[in-house]
PyMOL Python script that loads the backbone (N, CA, C, O; Angstrom):
from pymol import cmd

cmd.read_pdbstr("""\
ATOM      1  N   MET A   1      74.485  84.986 128.407  1.00  0.00           N
ATOM      2  CA  MET A   1      75.839  84.506 128.533  1.00  0.00           C
ATOM      3  C   MET A   1      75.802  83.210 129.336  1.00  0.00           C
ATOM      4  O   MET A   1      75.124  83.120 130.360  1.00  0.00           O
ATOM      5  N   LYS A   2      76.527  82.225 128.866  1.00  0.00           N
ATOM      6  CA  LYS A   2      76.602  80.947 129.577  1.00  0.00           C
ATOM      7  C   LYS A   2      77.904  80.868 130.355  1.00  0.00           C
ATOM      8  O   LYS A   2      78.968  81.250 129.868  1.00  0.00           O
ATOM      9  N   LEU A   3      77.791  80.363 131.580  1.00  0.00           N
ATOM     10  CA  LEU A   3      78.949  80.190 132.447  1.00  0.00           C
ATOM     11  C   LEU A   3      79.064  78.736 132.850  1.00  0.00           C
ATOM     12  O   LEU A   3      78.063  78.047 133.042  1.00  0.00           O
ATOM     13  N   ASN A   4      80.281  78.284 132.974  1.00  0.00           N
ATOM     14  CA  ASN A   4      80.572  76.967 133.499  1.00  0.00           C
ATOM     15  C   ASN A   4      81.229  77.186 134.860  1.00  0.00           C
ATOM     16  O   ASN A   4      82.373  77.636 134.932  1.00  0.00           O
ATOM     17  N   LEU A   5      80.512  76.871 135.939  1.00  0.00           N
ATOM     18  CA  LEU A   5      81.068  77.006 137.281  1.00  0.00           C
ATOM     19  C   LEU A   5      81.924  75.776 137.542  1.00  0.00           C
ATOM     20  O   LEU A   5      81.420  74.653 137.554  1.00  0.00           O
ATOM     21  N   LEU A   6      83.213  75.990 137.749  1.00  0.00           N
ATOM     22  CA  LEU A   6      84.166  74.883 137.821  1.00  0.00           C
ATOM     23  C   LEU A   6      84.362  74.343 139.229  1.00  0.00           C
ATOM     24  O   LEU A   6      84.299  73.133 139.448  1.00  0.00           O
ATOM     25  N   SER A   7      84.598  75.234 140.182  1.00  0.00           N
ATOM     26  CA  SER A   7      84.872  74.795 141.546  1.00  0.00           C
ATOM     27  C   SER A   7      84.745  75.961 142.505  1.00  0.00           C
ATOM     28  O   SER A   7      84.644  77.117 142.095  1.00  0.00           O
ATOM     29  N   CYS A   8      84.750  75.639 143.782  1.00  0.00           N
ATOM     30  CA  CYS A   8      84.729  76.658 144.826  1.00  0.00           C
ATOM     31  C   CYS A   8      85.974  76.456 145.679  1.00  0.00           C
ATOM     32  O   CYS A   8      86.161  75.387 146.261  1.00  0.00           O
ATOM     33  N   ASP A   9      86.829  77.476 145.757  1.00  0.00           N
ATOM     34  CA  ASP A   9      88.103  77.374 146.462  1.00  0.00           C
ATOM     35  C   ASP A   9      88.057  77.877 147.902  1.00  0.00           C
ATOM     36  O   ASP A   9      89.089  77.917 148.571  1.00  0.00           O
ATOM     37  N   ALA A  10      86.884  78.258 148.385  1.00  0.00           N
ATOM     38  CA  ALA A  10      86.778  78.778 149.751  1.00  0.00           C
ATOM     39  C   ALA A  10      87.062  77.656 150.750  1.00  0.00           C
ATOM     40  O   ALA A  10      86.700  76.502 150.521  1.00  0.00           O
ATOM     41  N   GLN A  11      87.713  78.005 151.856  1.00  0.00           N
ATOM     42  CA  GLN A  11      88.008  77.004 152.877  1.00  0.00           C
ATOM     43  C   GLN A  11      86.718  76.460 153.487  1.00  0.00           C
ATOM     44  O   GLN A  11      86.574  75.255 153.691  1.00  0.00           O
ATOM     45  N   ARG A  12      85.795  77.356 153.771  1.00  0.00           N
ATOM     46  CA  ARG A  12      84.495  76.975 154.318  1.00  0.00           C
ATOM     47  C   ARG A  12      83.415  77.590 153.450  1.00  0.00           C
ATOM     48  O   ARG A  12      82.907  78.667 153.762  1.00  0.00           O
ATOM     49  N   PRO A  13      83.058  76.923 152.365  1.00  0.00           N
ATOM     50  CA  PRO A  13      82.069  77.498 151.458  1.00  0.00           C
ATOM     51  C   PRO A  13      80.700  77.645 152.135  1.00  0.00           C
ATOM     52  O   PRO A  13      80.239  76.737 152.827  1.00  0.00           O
ATOM     53  N   ASP A  14      80.072  78.779 151.928  1.00  0.00           N
ATOM     54  CA  ASP A  14      78.750  79.058 152.478  1.00  0.00           C
ATOM     55  C   ASP A  14      77.707  78.565 151.480  1.00  0.00           C
ATOM     56  O   ASP A  14      77.400  79.250 150.504  1.00  0.00           O
ATOM     57  N   LYS A  15      77.166  77.380 151.727  1.00  0.00           N
ATOM     58  CA  LYS A  15      76.230  76.760 150.789  1.00  0.00           C
ATOM     59  C   LYS A  15      75.021  77.646 150.538  1.00  0.00           C
ATOM     60  O   LYS A  15      74.565  77.777 149.402  1.00  0.00           O
ATOM     61  N   ARG A  16      74.508  78.247 151.589  1.00  0.00           N
ATOM     62  CA  ARG A  16      73.315  79.086 151.456  1.00  0.00           C
ATOM     63  C   ARG A  16      73.603  80.308 150.589  1.00  0.00           C
ATOM     64  O   ARG A  16      72.788  80.667 149.739  1.00  0.00           O
ATOM     65  N   ALA A  17      74.746  80.948 150.792  1.00  0.00           N
ATOM     66  CA  ALA A  17      75.105  82.129 150.005  1.00  0.00           C
ATOM     67  C   ALA A  17      75.347  81.770 148.538  1.00  0.00           C
ATOM     68  O   ALA A  17      74.966  82.524 147.643  1.00  0.00           O
ATOM     69  N   ILE A  18      75.974  80.629 148.293  1.00  0.00           N
ATOM     70  CA  ILE A  18      76.231  80.198 146.917  1.00  0.00           C
ATOM     71  C   ILE A  18      74.916  79.900 146.206  1.00  0.00           C
ATOM     72  O   ILE A  18      74.718  80.325 145.068  1.00  0.00           O
ATOM     73  N   ALA A  19      74.016  79.173 146.868  1.00  0.00           N
ATOM     74  CA  ALA A  19      72.724  78.845 146.270  1.00  0.00           C
ATOM     75  C   ALA A  19      71.918  80.113 145.988  1.00  0.00           C
ATOM     76  O   ALA A  19      71.278  80.226 144.942  1.00  0.00           O
ATOM     77  N   LYS A  20      71.952  81.050 146.905  1.00  0.00           N
ATOM     78  CA  LYS A  20      71.226  82.311 146.709  1.00  0.00           C
ATOM     79  C   LYS A  20      71.812  83.083 145.533  1.00  0.00           C
ATOM     80  O   LYS A  20      71.071  83.648 144.728  1.00  0.00           O
ATOM     81  N   CYS A  21      73.121  83.109 145.432  1.00  0.00           N
ATOM     82  CA  CYS A  21      73.799  83.802 144.334  1.00  0.00           C
ATOM     83  C   CYS A  21      73.425  83.182 142.994  1.00  0.00           C
ATOM     84  O   CYS A  21      73.113  83.902 142.045  1.00  0.00           O
ATOM     85  N   ILE A  22      73.452  81.855 142.905  1.00  0.00           N
ATOM     86  CA  ILE A  22      73.111  81.173 141.656  1.00  0.00           C
ATOM     87  C   ILE A  22      71.671  81.491 141.262  1.00  0.00           C
ATOM     88  O   ILE A  22      71.394  81.766 140.095  1.00  0.00           O
ATOM     89  N   ALA A  23      70.757  81.454 142.225  1.00  0.00           N
ATOM     90  CA  ALA A  23      69.350  81.734 141.932  1.00  0.00           C
ATOM     91  C   ALA A  23      69.161  83.172 141.464  1.00  0.00           C
ATOM     92  O   ALA A  23      68.346  83.431 140.579  1.00  0.00           O
ATOM     93  N   GLU A  24      69.906  84.114 142.050  1.00  0.00           N
ATOM     94  CA  GLU A  24      69.751  85.524 141.704  1.00  0.00           C
ATOM     95  C   GLU A  24      70.343  85.867 140.339  1.00  0.00           C
ATOM     96  O   GLU A  24      69.760  86.656 139.596  1.00  0.00           O
ATOM     97  N   ILE A  25      71.479  85.290 140.005  1.00  0.00           N
ATOM     98  CA  ILE A  25      72.144  85.688 138.762  1.00  0.00           C
ATOM     99  C   ILE A  25      71.654  84.916 137.549  1.00  0.00           C
ATOM    100  O   ILE A  25      71.796  85.379 136.417  1.00  0.00           O
ATOM    101  N   SER A  26      71.081  83.748 137.778  1.00  0.00           N
ATOM    102  CA  SER A  26      70.648  82.936 136.651  1.00  0.00           C
ATOM    103  C   SER A  26      69.272  83.357 136.161  1.00  0.00           C
ATOM    104  O   SER A  26      68.427  83.804 136.936  1.00  0.00           O
ATOM    105  N   SER A  27      69.069  83.206 134.867  1.00  0.00           N
ATOM    106  CA  SER A  27      67.808  83.627 134.275  1.00  0.00           C
ATOM    107  C   SER A  27      66.708  82.581 134.401  1.00  0.00           C
ATOM    108  O   SER A  27      65.533  82.905 134.226  1.00  0.00           O
ATOM    109  N   SER A  28      67.060  81.336 134.700  1.00  0.00           N
ATOM    110  CA  SER A  28      66.039  80.283 134.676  1.00  0.00           C
ATOM    111  C   SER A  28      66.138  79.277 135.817  1.00  0.00           C
ATOM    112  O   SER A  28      65.603  78.174 135.706  1.00  0.00           O
ATOM    113  N   ILE A  29      66.804  79.628 136.899  1.00  0.00           N
ATOM    114  CA  ILE A  29      66.998  78.677 137.996  1.00  0.00           C
ATOM    115  C   ILE A  29      66.295  79.189 139.244  1.00  0.00           C
ATOM    116  O   ILE A  29      66.510  80.322 139.674  1.00  0.00           O
ATOM    117  N   ASP A  30      65.442  78.330 139.824  1.00  0.00           N
ATOM    118  CA  ASP A  30      64.766  78.696 141.060  1.00  0.00           C
ATOM    119  C   ASP A  30      65.611  78.262 142.268  1.00  0.00           C
ATOM    120  O   ASP A  30      66.678  77.672 142.102  1.00  0.00           O
ATOM    121  N   GLN A  31      65.132  78.554 143.466  1.00  0.00           N
ATOM    122  CA  GLN A  31      65.908  78.295 144.677  1.00  0.00           C
ATOM    123  C   GLN A  31      66.165  76.805 144.885  1.00  0.00           C
ATOM    124  O   GLN A  31      67.257  76.417 145.301  1.00  0.00           O
ATOM    125  N   SER A  32      65.183  75.980 144.603  1.00  0.00           N
ATOM    126  CA  SER A  32      65.339  74.539 144.787  1.00  0.00           C
ATOM    127  C   SER A  32      66.438  73.971 143.887  1.00  0.00           C
ATOM    128  O   SER A  32      67.294  73.210 144.337  1.00  0.00           O
ATOM    129  N   LEU A  33      66.398  74.351 142.619  1.00  0.00           N
ATOM    130  CA  LEU A  33      67.422  73.884 141.677  1.00  0.00           C
ATOM    131  C   LEU A  33      68.791  74.453 142.027  1.00  0.00           C
ATOM    132  O   LEU A  33      69.804  73.772 141.866  1.00  0.00           O
ATOM    133  N   SER A  34      68.831  75.685 142.501  1.00  0.00           N
ATOM    134  CA  SER A  34      70.128  76.268 142.866  1.00  0.00           C
ATOM    135  C   SER A  34      70.742  75.536 144.052  1.00  0.00           C
ATOM    136  O   SER A  34      71.965  75.426 144.140  1.00  0.00           O
ATOM    137  N   ASN A  35      69.913  75.032 144.968  1.00  0.00           N
ATOM    138  CA  ASN A  35      70.435  74.229 146.084  1.00  0.00           C
ATOM    139  C   ASN A  35      71.065  72.940 145.570  1.00  0.00           C
ATOM    140  O   ASN A  35      72.128  72.533 146.039  1.00  0.00           O
ATOM    141  N   GLU A  36      70.411  72.302 144.608  1.00  0.00           N
ATOM    142  CA  GLU A  36      70.956  71.074 144.023  1.00  0.00           C
ATOM    143  C   GLU A  36      72.253  71.355 143.266  1.00  0.00           C
ATOM    144  O   GLU A  36      73.218  70.599 143.382  1.00  0.00           O
ATOM    145  N   LEU A  37      72.277  72.442 142.490  1.00  0.00           N
ATOM    146  CA  LEU A  37      73.482  72.789 141.734  1.00  0.00           C
ATOM    147  C   LEU A  37      74.638  73.139 142.659  1.00  0.00           C
ATOM    148  O   LEU A  37      75.792  72.835 142.358  1.00  0.00           O
ATOM    149  N   THR A  38      74.332  73.776 143.778  1.00  0.00           N
ATOM    150  CA  THR A  38      75.363  74.109 144.762  1.00  0.00           C
ATOM    151  C   THR A  38      75.986  72.840 145.327  1.00  0.00           C
ATOM    152  O   THR A  38      77.207  72.747 145.462  1.00  0.00           O
ATOM    153  N   ALA A  39      75.153  71.871 145.655  1.00  0.00           N
ATOM    154  CA  ALA A  39      75.666  70.599 146.178  1.00  0.00           C
ATOM    155  C   ALA A  39      76.559  69.915 145.140  1.00  0.00           C
ATOM    156  O   ALA A  39      77.614  69.381 145.483  1.00  0.00           O
ATOM    157  N   ILE A  40      76.142  69.931 143.889  1.00  0.00           N
ATOM    158  CA  ILE A  40      76.940  69.327 142.812  1.00  0.00           C
ATOM    159  C   ILE A  40      78.280  70.053 142.682  1.00  0.00           C
ATOM    160  O   ILE A  40      79.326  69.414 142.561  1.00  0.00           O
ATOM    161  N   LEU A  41      78.247  71.392 142.706  1.00  0.00           N
ATOM    162  CA  LEU A  41      79.466  72.190 142.584  1.00  0.00           C
ATOM    163  C   LEU A  41      80.433  71.899 143.732  1.00  0.00           C
ATOM    164  O   LEU A  41      81.635  71.754 143.512  1.00  0.00           O
ATOM    165  N   LEU A  42      79.909  71.815 144.951  1.00  0.00           N
ATOM    166  CA  LEU A  42      80.778  71.597 146.115  1.00  0.00           C
ATOM    167  C   LEU A  42      81.311  70.170 146.184  1.00  0.00           C
ATOM    168  O   LEU A  42      82.299  69.912 146.872  1.00  0.00           O
ATOM    169  N   GLU A  43      80.669  69.245 145.479  1.00  0.00           N
ATOM    170  CA  GLU A  43      81.195  67.885 145.388  1.00  0.00           C
ATOM    171  C   GLU A  43      82.345  67.789 144.400  1.00  0.00           C
ATOM    172  O   GLU A  43      83.061  66.788 144.372  1.00  0.00           O
ATOM    173  N   GLY A  44      82.527  68.827 143.586  1.00  0.00           N
ATOM    174  CA  GLY A  44      83.661  68.860 142.669  1.00  0.00           C
ATOM    175  C   GLY A  44      83.307  68.780 141.202  1.00  0.00           C
ATOM    176  O   GLY A  44      84.203  68.781 140.358  1.00  0.00           O
ATOM    177  N   ASP A  45      82.026  68.710 140.869  1.00  0.00           N
ATOM    178  CA  ASP A  45      81.607  68.650 139.469  1.00  0.00           C
ATOM    179  C   ASP A  45      81.263  70.046 138.960  1.00  0.00           C
ATOM    180  O   ASP A  45      80.808  70.901 139.720  1.00  0.00           O
ATOM    181  N   ALA A  46      81.485  70.262 137.675  1.00  0.00           N
ATOM    182  CA  ALA A  46      81.182  71.548 137.057  1.00  0.00           C
ATOM    183  C   ALA A  46      79.678  71.691 136.833  1.00  0.00           C
ATOM    184  O   ALA A  46      78.967  70.703 136.655  1.00  0.00           O
ATOM    185  N   VAL A  47      79.207  72.940 136.844  1.00  0.00           N
ATOM    186  CA  VAL A  47      77.793  73.253 136.676  1.00  0.00           C
ATOM    187  C   VAL A  47      77.661  74.347 135.619  1.00  0.00           C
ATOM    188  O   VAL A  47      78.387  75.340 135.659  1.00  0.00           O
ATOM    189  N   ASP A  48      76.742  74.169 134.680  1.00  0.00           N
ATOM    190  CA  ASP A  48      76.473  75.186 133.657  1.00  0.00           C
ATOM    191  C   ASP A  48      75.258  76.001 134.053  1.00  0.00           C
ATOM    192  O   ASP A  48      74.229  75.446 134.439  1.00  0.00           O
ATOM    193  N   ILE A  49      75.376  77.325 133.958  1.00  0.00           N
ATOM    194  CA  ILE A  49      74.230  78.200 134.188  1.00  0.00           C
ATOM    195  C   ILE A  49      74.201  79.262 133.101  1.00  0.00           C
ATOM    196  O   ILE A  49      75.207  79.517 132.440  1.00  0.00           O
ATOM    197  N   GLU A  50      73.040  79.877 132.923  1.00  0.00           N
ATOM    198  CA  GLU A  50      72.898  80.965 131.965  1.00  0.00           C
ATOM    199  C   GLU A  50      72.581  82.250 132.728  1.00  0.00           C
ATOM    200  O   GLU A  50      71.695  82.277 133.582  1.00  0.00           O
ATOM    201  N   VAL A  51      73.318  83.311 132.406  1.00  0.00           N
ATOM    202  CA  VAL A  51      73.167  84.598 133.070  1.00  0.00           C
ATOM    203  C   VAL A  51      72.698  85.610 132.034  1.00  0.00           C
ATOM    204  O   VAL A  51      73.172  85.619 130.898  1.00  0.00           O
ATOM    205  N   GLU A  52      71.764  86.459 132.436  1.00  0.00           N
ATOM    206  CA  GLU A  52      71.319  87.512 131.529  1.00  0.00           C
ATOM    207  C   GLU A  52      72.465  88.493 131.304  1.00  0.00           C
ATOM    208  O   GLU A  52      73.206  88.823 132.230  1.00  0.00           O
ATOM    209  N   ASP A  53      72.601  88.953 130.065  1.00  0.00           N
ATOM    210  CA  ASP A  53      73.726  89.827 129.714  1.00  0.00           C
ATOM    211  C   ASP A  53      73.747  91.117 130.526  1.00  0.00           C
ATOM    212  O   ASP A  53      74.819  91.640 130.831  1.00  0.00           O
ATOM    213  N   ARG A  54      72.586  91.625 130.872  1.00  0.00           N
ATOM    214  CA  ARG A  54      72.562  92.890 131.623  1.00  0.00           C
ATOM    215  C   ARG A  54      73.082  92.721 133.046  1.00  0.00           C
ATOM    216  O   ARG A  54      73.459  93.703 133.686  1.00  0.00           O
ATOM    217  N   ASN A  55      73.107  91.481 133.549  1.00  0.00           N
ATOM    218  CA  ASN A  55      73.586  91.214 134.905  1.00  0.00           C
ATOM    219  C   ASN A  55      74.980  90.602 134.928  1.00  0.00           C
ATOM    220  O   ASN A  55      75.466  90.222 135.993  1.00  0.00           O
ATOM    221  N   SER A  56      75.625  90.502 133.784  1.00  0.00           N
ATOM    222  CA  SER A  56      76.859  89.722 133.712  1.00  0.00           C
ATOM    223  C   SER A  56      77.983  90.283 134.575  1.00  0.00           C
ATOM    224  O   SER A  56      78.687  89.514 135.231  1.00  0.00           O
ATOM    225  N   GLY A  57      78.168  91.580 134.594  1.00  0.00           N
ATOM    226  CA  GLY A  57      79.255  92.154 135.385  1.00  0.00           C
ATOM    227  C   GLY A  57      79.088  91.911 136.869  1.00  0.00           C
ATOM    228  O   GLY A  57      80.029  91.489 137.541  1.00  0.00           O
ATOM    229  N   SER A  58      77.912  92.170 137.382  1.00  0.00           N
ATOM    230  CA  SER A  58      77.667  91.957 138.813  1.00  0.00           C
ATOM    231  C   SER A  58      77.663  90.473 139.156  1.00  0.00           C
ATOM    232  O   SER A  58      78.064  90.089 140.255  1.00  0.00           O
ATOM    233  N   ALA A  59      77.210  89.631 138.216  1.00  0.00           N
ATOM    234  CA  ALA A  59      77.212  88.188 138.451  1.00  0.00           C
ATOM    235  C   ALA A  59      78.633  87.664 138.603  1.00  0.00           C
ATOM    236  O   ALA A  59      78.915  86.866 139.496  1.00  0.00           O
ATOM    237  N   LEU A  60      79.521  88.113 137.733  1.00  0.00           N
ATOM    238  CA  LEU A  60      80.912  87.658 137.795  1.00  0.00           C
ATOM    239  C   LEU A  60      81.588  88.131 139.078  1.00  0.00           C
ATOM    240  O   LEU A  60      82.374  87.394 139.673  1.00  0.00           O
ATOM    241  N   ARG A  61      81.287  89.355 139.507  1.00  0.00           N
ATOM    242  CA  ARG A  61      81.836  89.860 140.770  1.00  0.00           C
ATOM    243  C   ARG A  61      81.336  89.030 141.950  1.00  0.00           C
ATOM    244  O   ARG A  61      82.106  88.704 142.854  1.00  0.00           O
ATOM    245  N   ALA A  62      80.055  88.692 141.941  1.00  0.00           N
ATOM    246  CA  ALA A  62      79.481  87.900 143.032  1.00  0.00           C
ATOM    247  C   ALA A  62      80.125  86.525 143.100  1.00  0.00           C
ATOM    248  O   ALA A  62      80.396  86.020 144.189  1.00  0.00           O
ATOM    249  N   LEU A  63      80.372  85.917 141.953  1.00  0.00           N
ATOM    250  CA  LEU A  63      81.016  84.596 141.931  1.00  0.00           C
ATOM    251  C   LEU A  63      82.446  84.676 142.452  1.00  0.00           C
ATOM    252  O   LEU A  63      82.880  83.810 143.212  1.00  0.00           O
ATOM    253  N   ARG A  64      83.177  85.708 142.050  1.00  0.00           N
ATOM    254  CA  ARG A  64      84.556  85.866 142.544  1.00  0.00           C
ATOM    255  C   ARG A  64      84.571  86.077 144.051  1.00  0.00           C
ATOM    256  O   ARG A  64      85.448  85.559 144.742  1.00  0.00           O
ATOM    257  N   LYS A  65      83.604  86.836 144.566  1.00  0.00           N
ATOM    258  CA  LYS A  65      83.527  87.100 145.994  1.00  0.00           C
ATOM    259  C   LYS A  65      83.314  85.811 146.792  1.00  0.00           C
ATOM    260  O   LYS A  65      83.793  85.683 147.919  1.00  0.00           O
ATOM    261  N   LEU A  66      82.593  84.862 146.198  1.00  0.00           N
ATOM    262  CA  LEU A  66      82.343  83.571 146.851  1.00  0.00           C
ATOM    263  C   LEU A  66      83.432  82.547 146.548  1.00  0.00           C
ATOM    264  O   LEU A  66      83.290  81.380 146.913  1.00  0.00           O
ATOM    265  N   SER A  67      84.511  82.955 145.893  1.00  0.00           N
ATOM    266  CA  SER A  67      85.650  82.101 145.530  1.00  0.00           C
ATOM    267  C   SER A  67      85.254  80.970 144.595  1.00  0.00           C
ATOM    268  O   SER A  67      85.742  79.847 144.720  1.00  0.00           O
ATOM    269  N   ILE A  68      84.366  81.274 143.659  1.00  0.00           N
ATOM    270  CA  ILE A  68      83.933  80.285 142.681  1.00  0.00           C
ATOM    271  C   ILE A  68      84.694  80.525 141.383  1.00  0.00           C
ATOM    272  O   ILE A  68      84.651  81.615 140.813  1.00  0.00           O
ATOM    273  N   ASP A  69      85.392  79.489 140.928  1.00  0.00           N
ATOM    274  CA  ASP A  69      86.086  79.562 139.629  1.00  0.00           C
ATOM    275  C   ASP A  69      85.087  79.275 138.538  1.00  0.00           C
ATOM    276  O   ASP A  69      84.249  78.383 138.673  1.00  0.00           O
ATOM    277  N   TYR A  70      85.170  80.031 137.449  1.00  0.00           N
ATOM    278  CA  TYR A  70      84.217  79.876 136.356  1.00  0.00           C
ATOM    279  C   TYR A  70      84.924  80.097 135.041  1.00  0.00           C
ATOM    280  O   TYR A  70      86.028  80.639 134.993  1.00  0.00           O
ATOM    281  N   GLU A  71      84.265  79.664 133.958  1.00  0.00           N
ATOM    282  CA  GLU A  71      84.724  80.003 132.619  1.00  0.00           C
ATOM    283  C   GLU A  71      83.513  80.451 131.824  1.00  0.00           C
ATOM    284  O   GLU A  71      82.406  79.946 132.010  1.00  0.00           O
ATOM    285  N   ILE A  72      83.738  81.398 130.944  1.00  0.00           N
ATOM    286  CA  ILE A  72      82.659  81.911 130.101  1.00  0.00           C
ATOM    287  C   ILE A  72      82.593  81.048 128.850  1.00  0.00           C
ATOM    288  O   ILE A  72      83.576  80.905 128.123  1.00  0.00           O
ATOM    289  N   ILE A  73      81.419  80.476 128.612  1.00  0.00           N
ATOM    290  CA  ILE A  73      81.234  79.615 127.442  1.00  0.00           C
ATOM    291  C   ILE A  73      80.808  80.443 126.240  1.00  0.00           C
ATOM    292  O   ILE A  73      81.357  80.283 125.150  1.00  0.00           O
ATOM    293  N   GLU A  74      79.834  81.325 126.430  1.00  0.00           N
ATOM    294  CA  GLU A  74      79.338  82.190 125.345  1.00  0.00           C
ATOM    295  C   GLU A  74      79.060  83.564 125.869  1.00  0.00           C
ATOM    296  O   GLU A  74      78.636  84.438 125.114  1.00  0.00           O
TER     297      GLU A  74
END
""", "prot")
cmd.dss("prot")
cmd.show_as("cartoon", "prot")
cmd.util.cbc("prot")
cmd.orient("prot")
């Protein structure tokens, strides 16, 4: 499943927690790339990631918990 991470609405976004979440839920992103994607997301640009279907429910819950707005592409 592909997700488009749109923005983070948290007042004080936890960069480390967001990067860790992206690395854990994505099927092909390592910690270094997740740090870069987190910085891009917090600057206001959208980020595309791919999530394994078996992890999709928990991934979406984790994103909501971090106040990350997303849209499902596929």
